[in-house]
Every structure is written in structure tokens, then in C-alpha cells.
N, C-alpha and C positions, 0 to 999 in steps of 0.2 A: 633674390634670395640672397643674395652677397650682401645687399646694403641693411639687412633685417639681419641680417647673422655677425656684421660690424656693431648693427645696433645691440645688438644685446652684450658684445664682449664690450658696448664702452661702456656700457649702464651696470654692467659689474665693478667699474673701475671709480674712481671719481672726477666743480668746472665753473667759473662765473660768466658772464656775458662780457665781449671783446667788443671784436668784429666781424662782420663777416663780407663775402667778395662783395663789390656793392658793380653797378657796370659804368660810374666812374672813374674805374681803376680799366678803364679804357682808354680814356680822353689820354696822358699822358701813359707813354712808354716808360721814356728817361728822364724820370725825377732827378736825378743824379747833379742834372746839369742845371738844376732852378734852385740848388742852394748856394747863392749869394754869400761872401763871408761874415755878416750880422748874423744870419737867418736862425743860429742853433743859442744867440748869446739872445734876440729878442723873445724867440720863445722860455727862456728862462726868466728876462726880467718882465714877463707880462703872465705870467702864472700865479696861480691862487698863493696869497702866503700859507702857511702850513693852520695860521690862527682859523684863516676860513677853513681849507678839509677837518680841523677836528671837530671844527663845529656840525658840519655834512656830515663826516663818519659817526659822530657823536648820536644823531637824532634819528629818533624812528621815525618820525612825523612826516606825511608829504610833502614835498620841497620840491623848490626849483632853483635851478642856478644857472648863471651866462655871463659869459669871459668874453669878451669881446677885444679886437688890437690890430694896429694896423703893421703890415708885413711889406708895409710897399706904398706904391702910387695908387695898385689895383687890387691888391690883395688882403683878405681880413684874416686872422685869426679870431677863429668862430667856434665855442664852447658851448653848447648847451647839454641841461641834462632836467631830465623832469622825473618825478620817481611816488608812486602812490599804491599804498600797500591797506589790503581789508581783511580781515581774520573773518572767515563765514562759520558757519554751521557744522556739524560731521566731520569737524578736524579738516577744512577744508580752508585755503588760503587762495587770494584775490592781487596779480600786483602786477602794475604797468610800469615800463621806462622807455623813455622815449632820451637819446644819446645823440648828439651832434659834435662831431670832431674835424673838424677842417681848418687844413693847414696846409706847406708844401710839397708834402711827404703823401698823403690821402685827404680826401675829401672820403669821410661817413658821414650818414645821416640815418637812421635805423628807429622803430618804435619794437616793442614787445609786450603781448598780452599772453598773460602766464596765469595757469592757474595748477596748485598744489595740491597733493593730500598725502593723509600725516597718512604713516600703516606702520607695523607693529614693530617694535627692539629699534624706534630710533631712525627708521628707514621711512623715505617721502620720496613719491611721483608724481611728476608736472608736466603737464601736455603747455606747449608755447606756438604762438605763432606770430606773423605778421603780415594783417591783408591790406591789398592795395588796388586801385583803384583796376588797372590792366592785372589781375588774377595771375597773368606768366613771372609777375615780380613778388608775388606772396611766397611768404617762407614758412615752413610748419617745420615742430623739432620735439623730442622730449628727453626727458632728465630723472634723474636717480639722485636722491643722497641721501646722508647715511650723519649722524649726530648722535652720536651715545654718550653723548654727560655735555651739559652746558659750555659754549668758547669750541668745541669745536666740530666742527662740520668737514666732510667730502663732496663732493661733487660729480658727475658728469654728465654731461650735455651732448648733443647732435645734432644738426640746423641740415636739413634739407632745404636747401636754398634754391627760389625762384625753382621749388619742386614739379610743376605744371607746364614749365613753358615751353616744352615744344607741344604740348598738346593743346596751348591754351594763347599760343603767342598773335600778336598781332600784327606782327614784321615778317622777313623770310630768314630772321635768325635765328641760326638753333645751336642747339648744347650738343657738341660731339661727346665730350665727359661733363658731366653734371655742374654744379659744383657743391658743396658739403662742408659743413663745418664743425670739428671734435673740439668740446673745451675738458680740461678738470680742473680742480679748482681747490683748494686747501688753506684753513683758511683756523690760527688757532689762538689761543687765549691761558697758556700756560700757565701766569699769575694775574693778578688785579692791575699790573701797574707793565704788561709784556702782550704784546701782540703781534703773532706772525701771520702772512700771507702768502701764498704763494698758486700762479693760476699759470696754465699753459694752454695755448690757442694753437691748430692745426688747421689750413684750410688746405682741402682735399685739390690735384691737381686737375686745373679745368681748363677745357679748349672751348671758346664759344666761334661760332663759324657765322660771318657776314657775308652773304652771297653776292649781294648789291655790289660789296665794293673788293668780290674777289679777297678776304682777307679769314686770315684765322691768327685768332688771340688766342694769346696761353697764359697761366698765369699759376702760382703758388704762393704759401705765403704762411709761414711759423713768428712765432712770439709765445716767450716768457715771459714770466714777472715777477721775483720777490719783493717782497718789503718788511722789516724790522719795527717795530717801535719800543722805546721802553722808555715810558713814562712816569714816574717814581710822582707822587703827589708833594705839590711844594718845590718840586724840582726840576730841573730843564731836561728838558726828552732828550733822548737820542733817536735818530733814525736812520736806519739805510737803504738803500732802492737798489734795483738790480732790475736793469729790461734788456732783450734779446730782442732781436726782430729780423725776417729775415725774408727778403722776396724775388720772386724770380716771374717777370712779361717778357711776351715776345710779340711780335707782326709775324704774319707771315704771309707777303701779297704773291697767286699764284694763277697771270702773268700780275707783273711790277706793270705799274699804269703810272702815269704824269702825279708828280709831287706823292708819289710811294716808298718806302721805303722795307727791306726787309731788315725787322731790330732787335734782339733779343740784351735783357739787360737783367741784373740779379746784384741786390744789394744785402749786407750788412752792417745794422747798426745796436752797440753794445753800447748802453747806460749806467753809467753807477754813479749816485749822487747822495751822499752822508753831510749829514745837517743835524745842527745845537738849535736849540728855539726854548725861551721860557721867560718868564718877566726877569727885568733890570730893576731894580726899587719900585715902587707903587707904581707911579703911572707911562712904566717902559715896557715894550720888550722887544726880544731883539735876536733875529734868524742867522743864524754862521754856517752855511753851507759849503759844498763844490761838490762840482759837476767836472763825469771827465765821460767824454766824447770818442769813442772809436768807429771808423763807419767805410769797409774797404767797397770798391762797386766797382762793376765795369757792365760796358755798352758795348756791344759789337753790332756793325753791320755790313749784313752780307751783299751780294750783288750789286756791288757801286764800288765805289771811286773811295770813298770815304773813311781813314781810318776809325779803328776804333778806340776806346778810352778808357784807363785802368785808375778811377780814381781813389787816392788816399788820404782820408779825413781825421784829423784829431782834435781834439778840442779840450784844454782846461780850465776850468771855470769857477774861479772860487768868488763867491759874492755875499754882503752882506743887505740884511732890513732892519731897519730900527721903525718899530710904531710907538710913538707916544702921547697918549687920553688927552683930547685939551678939553675936552669935554666930555660928559655922560654919552654925548650923541652924535662925538666930531671923533676921528682920532684922525690921524697926519700920522705920512708914511715915508721915509727914504731909504733909497738904497743904492749900493754900488756894486754895479755887475762889469766883471773884467771874464778876457777869456782870452788865452795865447795859445796857436796850435798852428797847424800844416795842413793848407790845402794844395796835392795836385791832382795833376792830371792828363796823366802820360799816354801820348798818343802810341797806336799798336804799330804802326807804319814811320820805323827812324826819319825818314825825310817832313813828317810832320812837325809840326810843333807844337811841344808842350807847353803846361802851363806848370809855375811850385809858384807858390806863393804862401806867405806869415800871415797868417791870422792872425793879429793885434785888436783891439777891441773893449773899448772902453766904456762904459756908460751911467748918466745917473737917473735914478727913479722917485719920482715924485705924486704925493697925490694925496686922497682925504676921503676916508670910510664915513658917508652917513647911518648910524647906529638907530635901526629903529627898536629896542628894546633885545632879547633874547632870542627872537623870528625874521630877524630881519636887519641889510645891511646894501648900502650902495655906495659902489668905489669909481671914484674919476679921478684916473692916472698920467704922465705924463714922463716924458722921459728924454734926456738929453747924451748929444751922440761927443763925448769928451774928446775922443782922439780927433775929432773932427768938428772941433766947436767952428772954425769958419770954412765954410761958407758955410756952412747948411746944418746950425748945431740941433732942429727939432727932429727926436727920430722916433717920433709917433707915439701914438694917443692910447690911451686902454681904459675899458668900462667895463665893469665888473658889476652882480647883483646879485646878491641869495636870497630867498626865502622859504623859511618853517612855516610847513602852517599848521 
């Protein structure tokens, strides 16, 4: 009854799909310790250029895109997205979306089947879900959207994550508190050259029991995004985006066994990015931007002699991308990415050694896009570590592709 009441309240508000709780969150508790000095610079250097993002956003056709880049010897930044939309009779529509987003902070892979029905007065209702081989991992959700005029849409969604886990589980694991996700979204187009979008996601506090390991895992997460795009015809576009993310995870073992540690960790991340992008002459495009990251975090170890760690990370990242049309089917890209900041890891016990280091990184990205008309492109890229040209100048490779069907 409580869940039903919460769902009814949420559906009277305003959401897009972002991320849901995934069991992979249980694999790494202390994420902050894995973010080496070049990590954030790599995620920026290997991101999609705006010309790719704009083509993706402007198309309503079925589409697929993938972005893979080396984050080190053993890890790959991997982003994949598939979308399909089909209008059906009687005011109904069907959508399919697959989203994979793997990096050192999260490993996320989900797909969504959705059926939406238009109602009166600009309202529409939807039911969606993710069926899985193990029924315990299946998700189901409901949503409501309101579109009073074209270009203005508000939505609310509630997802019951792993909704039948305790009833259909194939292991001894159980949820003491079930995961659930609420999403609110708003998109507006006040004029032809201005777009604004906002999204909020809240993963409810979750407790998952692992009796075989005497383990209780706890989790909660909040995420909010805002983006503004001003793109006057024939002029450079101006962009602003902000991302807020908070996460709190913990492991409790009773009793504590060998190679087990009671740990709680929480982190907050703010990302603010601004950019100008547009044509420069007849064959060139420039993307000039800056990203600022603030990331405080804390990890505590209980029932152990290990001291906790208070993390303080900030980075200022100016960058420039230059794209040049070599042929109608071939585009080159040259980029400079810089980062300056600080990484502090202060032990909560004064006698323990703390870490204070300056983040000062510079990289050059380069590559080629092979363009197959308006519907497809494949890009092959590499990066050089300019601040450490000797003895290891190579800073990773990157392959991305996009197809609009």
C-alpha cells in the first residue's frame, strides 16, 4: 500500500531514464581510491564530440552508437546505446532502448521495453520493464507524461527494481529493503534555437543480505542534470551543462571473516561544463570548452586498525577540438585537453600517511572520422600524454561509431 501511494504521488509530478541499481555496485565499495590522476581527463578526451551528439539528438530514426576507449591496461570505457520507436494504432507507441555505460565509477547495462498510451489533454501513460533470464533481476515500472504544447514535456517514472527477487531468487540472497528508482524530467524548447532539459533520479535506500558471506550491503544514490543549448542558425552554439551525483554504499559483516572489512563510503560529484561550437570557415569546425569537477568523498573502515580516508578532488579542464573536412567522406580531428587540480587523500588517523598531489596533465588527441552519408560514421582515435612524452607517450586509443537507420 505504501508503494502504491508513493507511485500515485509521483505520477502527479514530472522523468527520463537515467540509471537503476545494479548488482555490479556490490563489487567495488571504495570507488574513490580507483580514480588515478588522469582518469577525468581521459573521460573528457574520449567523449563524443558535440557534432556527434547533435546528430544523435536531432534524429528520430532508430539508431545505434558505441564508444570504446582504453582507461588503462585492464579497463575499457564502454558506452553503447540503441533506440527504437514505433507509432502504433489507437494512440499507442512502442519504444526500445539499450544503454551501457561502463567506467571506473559505475558499470551499468540495462535495456528497456516500453508501451505508451496517449490520453486526453496532453497526458500519456506508460508501462515499461526489463525482462531477464533470472526472473529475480527483472524490473517493471510505470510513468506519466504531460505535453501541453509541442516542445514542452514533463514526466514522472517509478521503477520497481528486481521486484520479485525474494520470491523467485535462485540464491540465498534477499533484499531487506527493496531497490526502487524515481525519476522526474522536464524538457522545453522556448524557441527554435533554445533547448533546456532537466532530470532528477533518486535510488531509494537499499539493503541486500548475502547470508553465505554474513554480509549486508547498503546503497543509495541521487543524480540530477541540467543542460542548456542555444544554437542560432548560422552561428556558433553555446552550451551549458551541470551534473550532480551523490552515492552512499556500505558493507557490514557479522561476524567479520578472513579478508572481510566493514566499510562505508560516500561521495559527491559536481560537474559544470561550458562550450562554444561551430563552423570556422568552409571546412573546419571548432569546439572550445571547459569542464570543472569537484569531488569530495569519505571512506571509513570499522572494526579494523585501518584508518579512514577523506578525499578532496577538484580539476579544471579546458579543451579545444578542431575538426577538418579532408574529403566528403573523411574528417580529421585534433584536440588539446588540459587539466589542473588537486587530489587530497587525508587519513583520519594523524599517524597514518596521507597523500597530497597536484593534478597537472596535458594530452593531445587525434583521429579520423569515416563518414557514410548522413546516416553513419566510424571514428578511430589515439591520444598522446604530453606531460610524459618519455618514456610512455601513448595515452590510449578510442573507437566510436554511430548509425542512424
